[in-house]
PyMOL Python script that loads the backbone (N, CA, C, O; Angstrom):
from pymol import cmd

cmd.read_pdbstr("""\
ATOM      1  N   MET A   1      -4.312   0.111 -17.948  1.00  0.00           N
ATOM      2  CA  MET A   1      -2.996  -0.330 -17.564  1.00  0.00           C
ATOM      3  C   MET A   1      -3.040  -0.841 -16.123  1.00  0.00           C
ATOM      4  O   MET A   1      -3.536  -0.158 -15.227  1.00  0.00           O
ATOM      5  N   ILE A   2      -2.523  -2.034 -15.918  1.00  0.00           N
ATOM      6  CA  ILE A   2      -2.477  -2.611 -14.578  1.00  0.00           C
ATOM      7  C   ILE A   2      -1.118  -2.283 -13.971  1.00  0.00           C
ATOM      8  O   ILE A   2      -0.076  -2.575 -14.559  1.00  0.00           O
ATOM      9  N   VAL A   3      -1.141  -1.676 -12.797  1.00  0.00           N
ATOM     10  CA  VAL A   3       0.089  -1.277 -12.113  1.00  0.00           C
ATOM     11  C   VAL A   3       0.406  -2.298 -11.028  1.00  0.00           C
ATOM     12  O   VAL A   3      -0.458  -2.674 -10.237  1.00  0.00           O
ATOM     13  N   ARG A   4       1.645  -2.732 -11.006  1.00  0.00           N
ATOM     14  CA  ARG A   4       2.105  -3.653  -9.961  1.00  0.00           C
ATOM     15  C   ARG A   4       3.204  -2.954  -9.173  1.00  0.00           C
ATOM     16  O   ARG A   4       4.149  -2.410  -9.743  1.00  0.00           O
ATOM     17  N   ARG A   5       3.063  -2.979  -7.871  1.00  0.00           N
ATOM     18  CA  ARG A   5       4.050  -2.354  -6.984  1.00  0.00           C
ATOM     19  C   ARG A   5       4.377  -3.310  -5.847  1.00  0.00           C
ATOM     20  O   ARG A   5       3.547  -4.129  -5.451  1.00  0.00           O
ATOM     21  N   ARG A   6       5.603  -3.200  -5.322  1.00  0.00           N
ATOM     22  CA  ARG A   6       5.973  -3.979  -4.144  1.00  0.00           C
ATOM     23  C   ARG A   6       5.543  -3.269  -2.870  1.00  0.00           C
ATOM     24  O   ARG A   6       5.250  -3.920  -1.867  1.00  0.00           O
ATOM     25  N   THR A   7       5.504  -1.956  -2.899  1.00  0.00           N
ATOM     26  CA  THR A   7       5.202  -1.171  -1.703  1.00  0.00           C
ATOM     27  C   THR A   7       3.901  -0.415  -1.891  1.00  0.00           C
ATOM     28  O   THR A   7       3.694   0.246  -2.909  1.00  0.00           O
ATOM     29  N   TRP A   8       3.027  -0.518  -0.900  1.00  0.00           N
ATOM     30  CA  TRP A   8       1.729   0.158  -0.922  1.00  0.00           C
ATOM     31  C   TRP A   8       1.534   0.901   0.386  1.00  0.00           C
ATOM     32  O   TRP A   8       1.887   0.399   1.454  1.00  0.00           O
ATOM     33  N   LEU A   9       0.977   2.084   0.302  1.00  0.00           N
ATOM     34  CA  LEU A   9       0.580   2.843   1.486  1.00  0.00           C
ATOM     35  C   LEU A   9      -0.925   2.734   1.615  1.00  0.00           C
ATOM     36  O   LEU A   9      -1.646   2.765   0.618  1.00  0.00           O
ATOM     37  N   TYR A  10      -1.399   2.606   2.846  1.00  0.00           N
ATOM     38  CA  TYR A  10      -2.838   2.483   3.065  1.00  0.00           C
ATOM     39  C   TYR A  10      -3.237   3.242   4.316  1.00  0.00           C
ATOM     40  O   TYR A  10      -2.412   3.512   5.188  1.00  0.00           O
ATOM     41  N   ARG A  11      -4.509   3.578   4.390  1.00  0.00           N
ATOM     42  CA  ARG A  11      -5.062   4.226   5.582  1.00  0.00           C
ATOM     43  C   ARG A  11      -6.398   3.559   5.870  1.00  0.00           C
ATOM     44  O   ARG A  11      -7.238   3.411   4.983  1.00  0.00           O
ATOM     45  N   LEU A  12      -6.581   3.160   7.120  1.00  0.00           N
ATOM     46  CA  LEU A  12      -7.851   2.588   7.550  1.00  0.00           C
ATOM     47  C   LEU A  12      -8.792   3.716   7.951  1.00  0.00           C
ATOM     48  O   LEU A  12      -8.352   4.840   8.192  1.00  0.00           O
ATOM     49  N   ALA A  13     -10.064   3.424   8.022  1.00  0.00           N
ATOM     50  CA  ALA A  13     -11.055   4.436   8.413  1.00  0.00           C
ATOM     51  C   ALA A  13     -10.704   5.007   9.782  1.00  0.00           C
ATOM     52  O   ALA A  13     -10.432   4.262  10.724  1.00  0.00           O
ATOM     53  N   GLY A  14     -10.712   6.321   9.884  1.00  0.00           N
ATOM     54  CA  GLY A  14     -10.435   6.993  11.149  1.00  0.00           C
ATOM     55  C   GLY A  14      -8.966   7.268  11.410  1.00  0.00           C
ATOM     56  O   GLY A  14      -8.646   7.958  12.378  1.00  0.00           O
ATOM     57  N   GLN A  15      -8.071   6.763  10.596  1.00  0.00           N
ATOM     58  CA  GLN A  15      -6.647   7.007  10.797  1.00  0.00           C
ATOM     59  C   GLN A  15      -6.233   8.301  10.111  1.00  0.00           C
ATOM     60  O   GLN A  15      -6.696   8.618   9.016  1.00  0.00           O
ATOM     61  N   THR A  16      -5.356   9.036  10.772  1.00  0.00           N
ATOM     62  CA  THR A  16      -4.853  10.287  10.214  1.00  0.00           C
ATOM     63  C   THR A  16      -3.695  10.048   9.253  1.00  0.00           C
ATOM     64  O   THR A  16      -3.617  10.669   8.193  1.00  0.00           O
ATOM     65  N   PHE A  17      -2.800   9.145   9.632  1.00  0.00           N
ATOM     66  CA  PHE A  17      -1.587   8.924   8.855  1.00  0.00           C
ATOM     67  C   PHE A  17      -1.628   7.588   8.127  1.00  0.00           C
ATOM     68  O   PHE A  17      -2.267   6.638   8.579  1.00  0.00           O
ATOM     69  N   ALA A  18      -0.940   7.529   6.999  1.00  0.00           N
ATOM     70  CA  ALA A  18      -0.864   6.295   6.212  1.00  0.00           C
ATOM     71  C   ALA A  18       0.160   5.346   6.821  1.00  0.00           C
ATOM     72  O   ALA A  18       1.105   5.767   7.488  1.00  0.00           O
ATOM     73  N   GLN A  19      -0.049   4.069   6.580  1.00  0.00           N
ATOM     74  CA  GLN A  19       0.884   3.026   6.983  1.00  0.00           C
ATOM     75  C   GLN A  19       1.369   2.324   5.723  1.00  0.00           C
ATOM     76  O   GLN A  19       0.779   2.481   4.654  1.00  0.00           O
ATOM     77  N   MET A  20       2.441   1.553   5.848  1.00  0.00           N
ATOM     78  CA  MET A  20       3.042   0.926   4.684  1.00  0.00           C
ATOM     79  C   MET A  20       2.972  -0.592   4.784  1.00  0.00           C
ATOM     80  O   MET A  20       3.113  -1.164   5.865  1.00  0.00           O
ATOM     81  N   ILE A  21       2.752  -1.233   3.640  1.00  0.00           N
ATOM     82  CA  ILE A  21       2.856  -2.686   3.526  1.00  0.00           C
ATOM     83  C   ILE A  21       3.699  -2.968   2.294  1.00  0.00           C
ATOM     84  O   ILE A  21       3.561  -2.298   1.271  1.00  0.00           O
ATOM     85  N   SER A  22       4.577  -3.967   2.395  1.00  0.00           N
ATOM     86  CA  SER A  22       5.392  -4.316   1.228  1.00  0.00           C
ATOM     87  C   SER A  22       5.309  -5.820   0.984  1.00  0.00           C
ATOM     88  O   SER A  22       5.045  -6.601   1.899  1.00  0.00           O
ATOM     89  N   PHE A  23       5.538  -6.201  -0.247  1.00  0.00           N
ATOM     90  CA  PHE A  23       5.441  -7.580  -0.690  1.00  0.00           C
ATOM     91  C   PHE A  23       6.761  -8.003  -1.317  1.00  0.00           C
ATOM     92  O   PHE A  23       7.524  -7.156  -1.780  1.00  0.00           O
ATOM     93  N   LYS A  24       7.041  -9.308  -1.337  1.00  0.00           N
ATOM     94  CA  LYS A  24       8.269  -9.807  -1.957  1.00  0.00           C
ATOM     95  C   LYS A  24       8.249  -9.621  -3.467  1.00  0.00           C
ATOM     96  O   LYS A  24       9.280  -9.336  -4.077  1.00  0.00           O
ATOM     97  N   GLN A  25       7.078  -9.781  -4.067  1.00  0.00           N
ATOM     98  CA  GLN A  25       6.894  -9.607  -5.506  1.00  0.00           C
ATOM     99  C   GLN A  25       5.932  -8.449  -5.745  1.00  0.00           C
ATOM    100  O   GLN A  25       5.065  -8.204  -4.906  1.00  0.00           O
ATOM    101  N   PRO A  26       6.052  -7.738  -6.843  1.00  0.00           N
ATOM    102  CA  PRO A  26       5.082  -6.683  -7.158  1.00  0.00           C
ATOM    103  C   PRO A  26       3.671  -7.260  -7.296  1.00  0.00           C
ATOM    104  O   PRO A  26       3.477  -8.306  -7.916  1.00  0.00           O
ATOM    105  N   VAL A  27       2.689  -6.569  -6.712  1.00  0.00           N
ATOM    106  CA  VAL A  27       1.295  -7.015  -6.753  1.00  0.00           C
ATOM    107  C   VAL A  27       0.401  -5.874  -7.230  1.00  0.00           C
ATOM    108  O   VAL A  27       0.790  -4.707  -7.194  1.00  0.00           O
ATOM    109  N   THR A  28      -0.790  -6.227  -7.671  1.00  0.00           N
ATOM    110  CA  THR A  28      -1.772  -5.236  -8.106  1.00  0.00           C
ATOM    111  C   THR A  28      -2.496  -4.664  -6.891  1.00  0.00           C
ATOM    112  O   THR A  28      -2.372  -5.181  -5.781  1.00  0.00           O
ATOM    113  N   ALA A  29      -3.243  -3.607  -7.111  1.00  0.00           N
ATOM    114  CA  ALA A  29      -4.006  -2.982  -6.027  1.00  0.00           C
ATOM    115  C   ALA A  29      -5.048  -3.941  -5.462  1.00  0.00           C
ATOM    116  O   ALA A  29      -5.288  -3.941  -4.255  1.00  0.00           O
ATOM    117  N   SER A  30      -5.665  -4.748  -6.301  1.00  0.00           N
ATOM    118  CA  SER A  30      -6.693  -5.668  -5.802  1.00  0.00           C
ATOM    119  C   SER A  30      -6.094  -6.730  -4.888  1.00  0.00           C
ATOM    120  O   SER A  30      -6.724  -7.113  -3.902  1.00  0.00           O
ATOM    121  N   ILE A  31      -4.900  -7.212  -5.192  1.00  0.00           N
ATOM    122  CA  ILE A  31      -4.241  -8.182  -4.317  1.00  0.00           C
ATOM    123  C   ILE A  31      -3.813  -7.512  -3.016  1.00  0.00           C
ATOM    124  O   ILE A  31      -3.975  -8.092  -1.942  1.00  0.00           O
ATOM    125  N   ALA A  32      -3.272  -6.304  -3.098  1.00  0.00           N
ATOM    126  CA  ALA A  32      -2.878  -5.574  -1.889  1.00  0.00           C
ATOM    127  C   ALA A  32      -4.095  -5.313  -0.998  1.00  0.00           C
ATOM    128  O   ALA A  32      -4.022  -5.490   0.218  1.00  0.00           O
ATOM    129  N   ARG A  33      -5.204  -4.895  -1.595  1.00  0.00           N
ATOM    130  CA  ARG A  33      -6.428  -4.624  -0.836  1.00  0.00           C
ATOM    131  C   ARG A  33      -6.968  -5.904  -0.192  1.00  0.00           C
ATOM    132  O   ARG A  33      -7.400  -5.874   0.961  1.00  0.00           O
ATOM    133  N   ALA A  34      -6.951  -7.021  -0.916  1.00  0.00           N
ATOM    134  CA  ALA A  34      -7.429  -8.297  -0.373  1.00  0.00           C
ATOM    135  C   ALA A  34      -6.563  -8.752   0.799  1.00  0.00           C
ATOM    136  O   ALA A  34      -7.082  -9.254   1.795  1.00  0.00           O
ATOM    137  N   THR A  35      -5.256  -8.579   0.685  1.00  0.00           N
ATOM    138  CA  THR A  35      -4.349  -8.937   1.778  1.00  0.00           C
ATOM    139  C   THR A  35      -4.619  -8.076   3.005  1.00  0.00           C
ATOM    140  O   THR A  35      -4.653  -8.585   4.126  1.00  0.00           O
ATOM    141  N   LEU A  36      -4.808  -6.781   2.801  1.00  0.00           N
ATOM    142  CA  LEU A  36      -5.093  -5.885   3.922  1.00  0.00           C
ATOM    143  C   LEU A  36      -6.425  -6.234   4.582  1.00  0.00           C
ATOM    144  O   LEU A  36      -6.529  -6.193   5.808  1.00  0.00           O
ATOM    145  N   ARG A  37      -7.433  -6.572   3.803  1.00  0.00           N
ATOM    146  CA  ARG A  37      -8.730  -6.958   4.376  1.00  0.00           C
ATOM    147  C   ARG A  37      -8.590  -8.171   5.276  1.00  0.00           C
ATOM    148  O   ARG A  37      -9.228  -8.243   6.326  1.00  0.00           O
ATOM    149  N   ARG A  38      -7.753  -9.135   4.871  1.00  0.00           N
ATOM    150  CA  ARG A  38      -7.554 -10.350   5.673  1.00  0.00           C
ATOM    151  C   ARG A  38      -6.751 -10.083   6.940  1.00  0.00           C
ATOM    152  O   ARG A  38      -6.962 -10.750   7.953  1.00  0.00           O
ATOM    153  N   THR A  39      -5.833  -9.121   6.899  1.00  0.00           N
ATOM    154  CA  THR A  39      -4.906  -8.944   8.016  1.00  0.00           C
ATOM    155  C   THR A  39      -5.268  -7.806   8.970  1.00  0.00           C
ATOM    156  O   THR A  39      -5.253  -8.003  10.185  1.00  0.00           O
ATOM    157  N   VAL A  40      -5.590  -6.636   8.455  1.00  0.00           N
ATOM    158  CA  VAL A  40      -5.816  -5.485   9.343  1.00  0.00           C
ATOM    159  C   VAL A  40      -7.191  -4.850   9.219  1.00  0.00           C
ATOM    160  O   VAL A  40      -7.618  -4.131  10.123  1.00  0.00           O
ATOM    161  N   GLY A  41      -7.890  -5.099   8.125  1.00  0.00           N
ATOM    162  CA  GLY A  41      -9.199  -4.485   7.911  1.00  0.00           C
ATOM    163  C   GLY A  41      -9.278  -3.858   6.528  1.00  0.00           C
ATOM    164  O   GLY A  41      -8.307  -3.851   5.771  1.00  0.00           O
ATOM    165  N   ASN A  42     -10.449  -3.337   6.217  1.00  0.00           N
ATOM    166  CA  ASN A  42     -10.690  -2.764   4.896  1.00  0.00           C
ATOM    167  C   ASN A  42     -10.059  -1.369   4.794  1.00  0.00           C
ATOM    168  O   ASN A  42     -10.457  -0.467   5.531  1.00  0.00           O
ATOM    169  N   PRO A  43      -9.087  -1.177   3.898  1.00  0.00           N
ATOM    170  CA  PRO A  43      -8.463   0.140   3.776  1.00  0.00           C
ATOM    171  C   PRO A  43      -9.401   1.138   3.101  1.00  0.00           C
ATOM    172  O   PRO A  43     -10.059   0.818   2.111  1.00  0.00           O
ATOM    173  N   SER A  44      -9.451   2.345   3.647  1.00  0.00           N
ATOM    174  CA  SER A  44     -10.263   3.385   3.013  1.00  0.00           C
ATOM    175  C   SER A  44      -9.492   4.066   1.883  1.00  0.00           C
ATOM    176  O   SER A  44     -10.097   4.564   0.935  1.00  0.00           O
ATOM    177  N   ASP A  45      -8.158   4.091   1.977  1.00  0.00           N
ATOM    178  CA  ASP A  45      -7.297   4.663   0.934  1.00  0.00           C
ATOM    179  C   ASP A  45      -6.147   3.707   0.669  1.00  0.00           C
ATOM    180  O   ASP A  45      -5.668   3.034   1.582  1.00  0.00           O
ATOM    181  N   LEU A  46      -5.708   3.647  -0.578  1.00  0.00           N
ATOM    182  CA  LEU A  46      -4.605   2.769  -0.963  1.00  0.00           C
ATOM    183  C   LEU A  46      -3.811   3.449  -2.074  1.00  0.00           C
ATOM    184  O   LEU A  46      -4.375   3.858  -3.089  1.00  0.00           O
ATOM    185  N   TRP A  47      -2.485   3.568  -1.874  1.00  0.00           N
ATOM    186  CA  TRP A  47      -1.609   4.192  -2.865  1.00  0.00           C
ATOM    187  C   TRP A  47      -0.454   3.254  -3.175  1.00  0.00           C
ATOM    188  O   TRP A  47       0.151   2.693  -2.262  1.00  0.00           O
ATOM    189  N   GLY A  48      -0.143   3.079  -4.446  1.00  0.00           N
ATOM    190  CA  GLY A  48       1.037   2.334  -4.852  1.00  0.00           C
ATOM    191  C   GLY A  48       2.218   3.278  -4.950  1.00  0.00           C
ATOM    192  O   GLY A  48       2.086   4.396  -5.449  1.00  0.00           O
ATOM    193  N   ARG A  49       3.370   2.836  -4.478  1.00  0.00           N
ATOM    194  CA  ARG A  49       4.565   3.679  -4.508  1.00  0.00           C
ATOM    195  C   ARG A  49       5.713   2.926  -5.146  1.00  0.00           C
ATOM    196  O   ARG A  49       5.862   1.719  -4.954  1.00  0.00           O
ATOM    197  N   SER A  50       6.520   3.639  -5.900  1.00  0.00           N
ATOM    198  CA  SER A  50       7.724   3.052  -6.476  1.00  0.00           C
ATOM    199  C   SER A  50       8.900   3.323  -5.541  1.00  0.00           C
ATOM    200  O   SER A  50       8.793   4.115  -4.605  1.00  0.00           O
ATOM    201  N   LYS A  51      10.013   2.660  -5.803  1.00  0.00           N
ATOM    202  CA  LYS A  51      11.187   2.812  -4.950  1.00  0.00           C
ATOM    203  C   LYS A  51      11.655   4.260  -4.893  1.00  0.00           C
ATOM    204  O   LYS A  51      12.043   4.737  -3.826  1.00  0.00           O
ATOM    205  N   SER A  52      11.628   4.961  -6.004  1.00  0.00           N
ATOM    206  CA  SER A  52      12.096   6.351  -6.025  1.00  0.00           C
ATOM    207  C   SER A  52      11.175   7.264  -5.214  1.00  0.00           C
ATOM    208  O   SER A  52      11.640   8.249  -4.641  1.00  0.00           O
ATOM    209  N   ASP A  53       9.876   6.953  -5.156  1.00  0.00           N
ATOM    210  CA  ASP A  53       8.950   7.738  -4.335  1.00  0.00           C
ATOM    211  C   ASP A  53       9.286   7.602  -2.858  1.00  0.00           C
ATOM    212  O   ASP A  53       9.185   8.570  -2.104  1.00  0.00           O
ATOM    213  N   LEU A  54       9.687   6.397  -2.441  1.00  0.00           N
ATOM    214  CA  LEU A  54       9.941   6.142  -1.028  1.00  0.00           C
ATOM    215  C   LEU A  54      11.204   6.823  -0.530  1.00  0.00           C
ATOM    216  O   LEU A  54      11.322   7.088   0.667  1.00  0.00           O
ATOM    217  N   LEU A  55      12.141   7.112  -1.405  1.00  0.00           N
ATOM    218  CA  LEU A  55      13.364   7.781  -0.974  1.00  0.00           C
ATOM    219  C   LEU A  55      13.074   9.141  -0.369  1.00  0.00           C
ATOM    220  O   LEU A  55      13.810   9.586   0.513  1.00  0.00           O
ATOM    221  N   SER A  56      12.032   9.809  -0.811  1.00  0.00           N
ATOM    222  CA  SER A  56      11.705  11.127  -0.278  1.00  0.00           C
ATOM    223  C   SER A  56      11.203  11.054   1.165  1.00  0.00           C
ATOM    224  O   SER A  56      11.275  12.052   1.882  1.00  0.00           O
ATOM    225  N   PHE A  57      10.693   9.893   1.613  1.00  0.00           N
ATOM    226  CA  PHE A  57      10.224   9.752   2.987  1.00  0.00           C
ATOM    227  C   PHE A  57      11.377   9.679   3.983  1.00  0.00           C
ATOM    228  O   PHE A  57      11.204  10.023   5.152  1.00  0.00           O
ATOM    229  N   HIS A  58      12.554   9.235   3.535  1.00  0.00           N
ATOM    230  CA  HIS A  58      13.667   8.987   4.441  1.00  0.00           C
ATOM    231  C   HIS A  58      14.681  10.123   4.466  1.00  0.00           C
ATOM    232  O   HIS A  58      15.744   9.977   5.070  1.00  0.00           O
ATOM    233  N   ARG A  59      14.386  11.230   3.839  1.00  0.00           N
ATOM    234  CA  ARG A  59      15.345  12.347   3.827  1.00  0.00           C
ATOM    235  C   ARG A  59      14.959  13.394   4.815  1.00  0.00           C
ATOM    236  O   ARG A  59      15.649  14.405   4.943  1.00  0.00           O
TER     237      ARG A  59
END
""", "prot")
cmd.dss("prot")
cmd.show_as("cartoon", "prot")
cmd.util.cbc("prot")
cmd.orient("prot")
């Protein structure tokens, strides 16, 4: 099953905390990883999150 998400959390090598990247359209993990490689570097961890998952971060 291919999962597409608009919001992805990632962590670069040596980072303690995850950072967030979001897209206008839902994308697969491979597209999210390729975008991160071009912009900030190769992510060591990558998690897809749904809108309901993100609500718990803001409470």
